[in-house]
N, C-alpha and C positions, 0 to 999 in steps of 0.2 A: 504494500500500500504506500502511496506517495504522500508527501506532506499536505497535499490538498484533499486527501481523503478518497481519492479515486484510484482504482486499480487499472491496469492496462486494458482490462476487458470492458471497463465502463465506457460509455459513450459520452463524449464531451457535450455539455449543454449547448443548445443552439445559440447562435449569436443573437444579441437583442435586436428585435425588429424596430425599425423606426416608422413613425407615422405622423401625419399632419393632423393637428387637432384645431378645431375652431369652435368658438362659443356663440352664444346667442347674439352678443354684441357685434361680432364680425358679420353674422348673417344679416342683422338689421342694417348695419352700415352699408354693406354691399347692395342690399335691396334698395335702400334710399338713394345711393349714388346712381344705380341703374335707372330708377324711375325718373329722378330729376334730370339726369343727362338726356334720356330719351325725350322728355317733355321739352327741354331746351332745344334739342335738335329739330323736333317737329315744329316748334314755335318760331324759330329764327327766320324762316323765309316769309313770314307774314307781315313784316315791316311794322307799321304803327299798331296793328292788332295783335302783335306778338305776345303781349302780356296776357290778354284774354285767352289766346290759344294755349299759352303755357299753363294757365290755371286749369283749363278744361282737359288738356292732355295729362296733366299731373293727376287730376281727379280720376279720370278713366284709367290712367296707367296704374294707379294704386290698386284699383279693383281688379283689373285684368292681370296685373303682376302677381297679386296674391294667389291666383289660381293657376297661373302658368309659370312665370319666371321664378318665383320663390321656391315652389316645390322642385322645379328642374334644377335650380342652383344647389339646393340642399342635397338632392340625389347625386349630382355630379361631385359635390364636395365630399360626400361620404364614400363614393366609389374611388376617389383619388387619394384617400387617406394614406395608402401605402406608398404613394409617389412622393419622394422627398423634394424634387426639383419644382419650385413654384412657377418657373417659366413654362413647364409642361402643363401645369394647372391652367395658366392663362390661355395657352394655345388650345387646350381642350374646351375650355369655356367658350372661346370664340367659335370653334368648329361646331360644337353641339348647339349653342344658341342660334348660330346662323342656319344650321341645317333644320332645326325645329321651326324657326321663323319662315324659312323658305318653303317648307312642306305645308305649313298652315296657310301661308299667303297663296301658294299655288292652288291649294284646294278651295280656298274661299274667294279667290279673285275671279271676277267675271272675264278677265283677259284670257285669251287663248295662248298668248305668248308667255312661256315660262320665264323668260328673261326679264319680264316686267316685275317679277317678285324679287329678283336678285338684289337690287340696291337696298331695299328695305331690310332684307335678310342680312346683308353685310353690315348695315348700320346696327341692327340688333345684336349681331354677333360681336361687333366691336364694343358695344356698350356692355355686353356680358363679360368680355375680357377686361374692360376697364373697371367694372365693378369688382371683379376678382382681384385685380391688381391693387385696388384701393384698400384692400384689407391685408395686404402683404405683411405688414408689421403686427397685425392683430392675431394671426395664426401662429401656432407653435409647432416646431418640428422637433419631435422627441425621438 
């Protein structure tokens, strides 16, 4: 028996696994960053009516985001817990949010051209990535 109490036949313990943890605060901050950013993006082209459009977009964004973006972000965050590199998290958030937005827009849009849904999907994917990046310092890598 060696000094550490193990015999040569004993199996060494597995190395400690790392994972990324996030709390309720990180989820709330990311959600609010995403909703406010989308409302700003949709309101900017409206010129003098931008403030009214921002308020309406923010109001609807909160409701729609609670049933779409928030659950999707939580699921992605939980699935990415074993991934240590936060840049990968940001890239996956972009890809998944863009793909989900593209799919929903393509299914609900009256347009027959799929490319019409692409700009909106890329904006939503970018906002999802920005929201994840905004909580970089709020998550812990253990």
